[in-house]
Structure formats: C-alpha cells, structure tokens
C-alpha positions as CSV (number, residue, x, y, z in Angstrom):
1,M,8.0,-4.8,4.0
2,L,9.0,-4.9,0.7
3,T,7.3,-2.5,-2.1
4,V,7.6,-3.8,-5.6
5,R,6.6,-1.0,-8.1
6,C,5.3,-2.6,-11.1
7,T,4.5,-1.3,-14.8
8,A,0.9,-0.8,-15.7
9,K,1.2,-3.8,-17.9
10,L,2.5,-6.2,-15.1
11,L,-0.2,-4.7,-12.5
12,R,-2.7,-6.0,-14.9
13,R,-1.2,-9.3,-15.3
14,L,-1.3,-9.8,-11.4
15,K,-4.9,-8.3,-11.3
16,V,-3.8,-6.0,-8.5
17,A,-5.0,-2.6,-7.8
18,P,-2.7,-0.5,-6.3
19,P,-2.9,0.6,-2.4
20,A,-4.3,4.0,-1.8
21,G,-1.7,5.1,0.7
22,E,2.3,5.3,-0.1
23,E,4.6,2.9,1.6
24,V,8.2,2.3,1.4
25,S,10.2,-0.5,1.9
26,S,11.6,-1.2,4.9
27,T,14.6,-3.3,3.4
28,R,18.1,-2.1,3.3
29,L,17.7,-1.5,-0.5
30,G,14.3,0.1,-0.6
31,D,12.1,-0.2,-3.5
32,W,12.3,-2.6,-6.2
33,Y,10.7,-2.0,-9.7
34,A,9.3,-5.0,-11.9
35,T,7.9,-5.2,-15.8
36,I,7.2,-8.0,-17.7
37,L,8.9,-8.8,-20.8
38,S,8.1,-10.9,-23.9
39,V,11.5,-12.6,-24.6
40,R,10.2,-15.5,-26.9
41,P,9.6,-18.0,-26.5
42,A,8.9,-17.2,-22.8
43,H,7.8,-14.2,-20.7
44,L,10.1,-12.7,-17.9
45,I,10.1,-10.5,-14.9
46,L,12.9,-8.0,-14.8
47,L,13.3,-6.3,-11.3
48,V,15.3,-3.4,-10.6
49,N,16.2,-1.9,-7.2
50,E,15.4,1.9,-7.5
51,P,18.5,3.4,-5.3
52,T,21.4,0.8,-6.9
53,R,19.9,-0.4,-10.0
54,L,20.3,-3.9,-8.8
55,A,18.7,-6.4,-11.2
56,A,17.4,-9.9,-11.1
57,V,15.7,-12.0,-13.7
58,L,12.9,-14.7,-13.2
59,P,10.6,-16.7,-15.2
60,A,6.7,-15.1,-15.4
61,R,5.4,-18.5,-15.5
62,E,3.0,-19.2,-12.5
63,I,2.6,-15.2,-11.8
64,S,0.4,-15.8,-8.8
65,T,3.5,-17.2,-7.1
66,L,5.4,-14.2,-7.7
67,T,5.1,-12.5,-4.2
68,K,7.0,-15.9,-2.8
69,R,9.7,-16.1,-6.0
70,I,10.6,-12.0,-5.7
71,P,12.4,-12.1,-2.6
72,D,14.3,-15.3,-3.2
73,A,15.5,-13.8,-6.5
74,I,16.8,-10.5,-4.7
75,L,18.3,-12.9,-2.2
76,E,20.3,-14.8,-4.7
77,V,21.8,-11.7,-6.2
78,L,22.5,-10.5,-2.7
79,R,24.3,-13.9,-2.1
80,E,26.5,-13.7,-5.4
81,L,27.5,-10.3,-4.3
82,G,29.0,-11.5,-1.1
83,A,26.2,-10.5,1.3
84,G,26.8,-12.3,4.6
85,A,24.5,-14.5,6.7
86,A,23.1,-11.5,8.7
87,V,22.4,-9.5,5.8
88,I,20.4,-12.2,4.0
89,D,18.5,-13.1,7.3
90,S,17.3,-9.1,7.9
91,E,16.5,-8.9,4.5
92,R,14.5,-12.2,4.4
93,R,12.6,-11.0,7.2
94,E,11.9,-7.3,6.0
95,M,10.7,-9.2,2.6
96,A,8.1,-11.5,4.5
97,E,5.4,-8.9,3.4
98,L,5.2,-7.7,0.1
99,R,3.2,-5.3,-1.8
100,F,2.6,-4.1,-5.2
101,D,2.4,-0.6,-6.2
102,R,2.5,1.6,-9.0
103,T,5.9,3.1,-10.7
104,A,7.0,6.3,-9.2
105,S,10.4,6.7,-10.7
106,R,10.8,7.3,-14.5
107,S,14.6,7.1,-14.2
108,V,14.2,3.6,-12.9
109,V,11.6,3.0,-15.5
110,G,14.2,4.4,-17.8
111,T,16.9,1.8,-16.5
112,M,14.4,-1.0,-17.0
113,N,14.0,0.2,-20.9
114,D,17.7,0.2,-20.9
115,F,18.2,-3.4,-19.4
116,S,15.3,-4.7,-21.9
117,F,17.4,-3.2,-24.8
118,L,20.3,-4.8,-23.5
119,M,18.8,-8.3,-23.2
120,D,17.1,-7.9,-27.0
121,W,20.4,-7.0,-28.2
122,G,21.9,-10.0,-26.4
123,R,19.6,-12.4,-27.4
124,S,20.2,-11.0,-31.1
125,R,23.7,-11.7,-31.0
126,E,23.5,-15.1,-28.9
127,G,20.5,-16.2,-29.1
128,A,18.0,-16.6,-26.0
129,P,19.6,-16.5,-22.7
130,H,20.3,-19.6,-21.4
131,D,20.6,-18.8,-17.6
132,L,18.7,-16.4,-16.4
133,F,20.8,-16.0,-13.2
134,R,23.8,-15.2,-15.3
135,L,21.9,-12.7,-17.4
136,A,21.0,-10.6,-14.1
137,M,24.3,-10.6,-13.1
138,D,25.6,-9.6,-16.3
139,L,23.2,-6.5,-16.2
140,N,24.4,-5.8,-12.8
141,R,28.2,-5.3,-14.1
142,T,26.6,-2.9,-16.9
143,P,27.4,0.7,-16.1
144,V,24.4,2.9,-15.3
145,G,24.0,6.6,-16.2
146,P,21.7,7.6,-13.1
147,L,24.9,6.0,-11.0
148,K,27.1,8.2,-13.0
149,L,28.2,5.3,-14.8
150,E,28.8,3.0,-12.0
151,R,28.0,-0.6,-11.7
152,P,25.0,-1.7,-10.0
153,D,26.7,-4.6,-8.3
154,D,29.6,-2.4,-7.0
155,F,27.0,0.4,-5.8
156,A,25.0,-2.2,-4.2
157,R,28.1,-3.9,-2.5
158,R,28.8,-0.1,-1.1
159,T,25.3,0.2,0.2
160,L,25.3,-2.8,2.0
161,G,28.9,-2.5,3.5
162,I,30.0,-5.7,1.7
163,E,33.8,-5.6,2.0
164,G,36.1,-7.6,-0.4
165,A,35.9,-8.7,-4.1
166,P,32.6,-10.1,-5.0
167,R,32.3,-13.8,-5.0
168,G,32.5,-14.0,-9.1
169,L,29.9,-15.7,-11.1
170,R,28.8,-19.1,-9.5
171,E,26.5,-21.8,-9.3
172,P,23.1,-20.5,-8.3
173,H,21.7,-21.4,-4.8
174,A,19.8,-24.9,-4.9
175,A,16.5,-23.3,-3.9
176,N,16.9,-20.2,-6.5
177,V,14.6,-19.7,-9.6
178,H,17.6,-18.2,-11.1
179,G,19.0,-21.5,-12.0
180,L,16.0,-22.1,-14.8
181,T,17.1,-21.7,-18.3
182,L,14.9,-19.9,-20.6
183,S,14.0,-23.1,-22.2
184,D,12.6,-24.2,-18.5
185,A,10.8,-21.0,-18.6
186,R,9.0,-22.0,-21.8
187,G,5.0,-21.3,-21.2
188,C,5.8,-18.4,-19.0
189,G,2.8,-16.2,-19.2
190,R,0.6,-18.3,-21.1
191,E,-2.1,-18.1,-18.6
192,E,-2.1,-14.3,-18.7
193,D,-2.0,-14.5,-22.8
194,E,-5.2,-16.8,-22.9
195,S,-7.5,-13.9,-20.6
C-alpha cells in the first residue's frame, strides 16, 4: 500500500477525508507527500518522498485520476534512477492500493516549499517549465538540507540498492505522464477552480 500525505489544500481538492487510523506505506521508499501548486497557466502536483526527498511532478488536471497517475509518476522517476525490473515490479504491486492522508512531517512540507520556491525561481528566469519529467529530475539533483546536503537521487539510489551511475536524463517512458509539457497541462485544476 502507498500512503500519500497531502496538504490540506490538496485534500480539499480531492474531496477526501483522511482516515482515522495511521498506516504507513509498504513500499520500499515509504510515504510520499503531495501538494498542488499554481504554476500559471496550469496547476501541478508535486510529490516528495519522505525519507529520500525524491520528487515527481505531474499535471493536476483530471484530479479524479490521481490515484492511477501517482504510481506511474513515481515509477518513471525510479526507472530514470536505474531501478531494475524487479524493483519496479515490486513497487508497482505495493502501490496497487493507494490511500490519501494528512501530512505528518513539517520537515517534508518544508522540502516541498523549497522545491516550490526553486520551481518559481526557475520559471522567473527561464519561463514556464516545458518538460515536467525534466523538472522533477532537476529537483532530484538539488542538495537538500535534511539529507545533510545530499542529493535526493543519490540518496534514493543508495536506499534502493541501485548500483552504477544513474542513467542520465533520457526520454520519458511511453506510458509516463511526465512527458507532458506545461502547455499540455493547461487547464489543470480548472474543474476544481469552478467549485
């Protein structure tokens, strides 16, 4: 089971009430955190893994399909890090069940805020991000304070036992939502804005 700990803003958009009991993820990387960001002209979902601070970014459009798209987004990042088929298959099985809960770590929320700031800064310098997968991988190569300034991609590779050099940025997997550009994601969140 995958537990995605959402900010209050995202929980409202999802129209989900957090469950009464605490359950942690059974995936190798543990819980992920999620927030919704307004990055004009679209809305994006930023996912951050609790122990490794690994990030994934996907469009917020069709928010009702998020439970299907989150595992794909995470698995695409793991493929890019060099995770083998056995790790990918195991993680996919564990993520077959997904539950949303409220955030529990101010430290992870702080990392999401830092990543959001970096995305805003990058947008002010270079314009809107054109490739959400590349954006996520750029965040994953950013040293993070809670990891003693280690990069999330290196920390996650070590946690998963991935040996050798990372694959380097490549074309997204055919089934990946990350291949979308920000212009493809236009209109994200509009259904939520109307309510």
